[in-house]
N, C-alpha and C positions, 0 to 999 in steps of 0.2 A: 674270247669265248669261240669255244670249233664243242660244237654239239656231233653225237654217235650212236647213227641208231644200228643197231645188227637188224639180218634176217639170215633167213634159210635152216632155221634149226628142226627139228621135229624127231619122229622116232623112224627107228629105222634098226636093221636088223645086223648082227655080225657079221663083218665082212664086206658091207656095205657102203656105198661113200656116200660123202656130202658137202658140198659144198656153202660155206657162212661166208656171210658179204658183211661189209661196219661201211656207211656212208656216211660220209665228214662232211658238216658246212664249211664257211670261211674259204677265203680267197690265199691263202697257203698251209695245204695241205703239203705240197710236193714238201717243206719243209719239216716236214715231220717225219719221229720213228713214230712207224705203227705194228702197236703189240698186241698177241691175241694171250686171255689168260682164259682160266674155266677153273669152276666149282663145283666140287661136289660135296652130296650131303652131307654133312656133317666132317669136312674137312676143311684144309686152307685151303686160299687160295695159291692156285698152282701156275705159272710161268710156262706159256706152248708154246709159241715163235713170236718172232721178232722181224721188223722188216725197216732197218734204217733209211734216211734218206737218199743217198748213196747208191743202195739197190744190193746192200750185201743183206746176210742173212745167219739168223742161227736161233737151231732150234734146243729144243728139251729131249733127250733121250729117248722118252718114254715116244716120242711123237717122228722119230727123225727116220726118214727113208717112207715113212705114212702121207706126213701131215707137206703141204707149201703153200708159205706164201708167199704172196705176190699184191699189183698193187697195180692203179688202174690214175696216176692223176688226174691225166684231161677229166675223168669223171665221177674225182673227188674221192674213190671204192679200195677198199682195202678186201683183198678175200682169201679164205680161207680152205684149200682142199683137203677135204679127210680122207684117205682112202683105206683099205681092209680095216674098218672101224672096228671097238675090241671093246665089250662091257664095259671098259674100266676107262673108256670115252666119254660116260654117261658122264655127264653137268653142265652148267650155264657158262654158255661162254660169252666174255666179253673182250672187247675191240677196245684199243686205249691209244692215243697219240703225245707225241712227246716232243723238249725242245734239247733237255739236258743230256749233257757231255757225261764221259768218265770211263770208272771201274762199268765193266759188262755185270757185275750182282747188282748194281743198283739198277741195270734195265730187270733183271734179274728176280727182284723184288718187286717191283710194280714202283718207285721211290724217283723213277724220273720220269714217271707217263703225270704227264696233267692233268686231262681227260677221261672218262673215263663213259662208256657205252652201257645202257641198262641191264646187259647181256643176249642171249636166246639160248636156250633151253637143249640142247644135242640127248636123246634117251636112243640105246644102242641094246637090241634085247640079243640076248643069246640062249 
């Protein structure tokens, strides 16, 4: 069992930066792929970024070049650095952990993730 706790959300202005953190319990953190998703009011959950256990990353087109996912296995923590924030980035951000394999679409859809955090609110005012 893995428990995930997000932090770092808040209210910022367009163009600002914010760093989200996701702290994980358990001793096998390094073996998990870690992802970030978001859900805006009235919208479906949306994939943001993923970092696999080997260090490879993949981003949604909407955040590519602005967001960076990283992890510190010694601290059991994954981060999402968000720069040049836009009002459309406003959402609840969730981190997720998984050990599945296979097609990229299963990761992007969230199917391969076994554990999810409760989320942290990010609000970007324009």
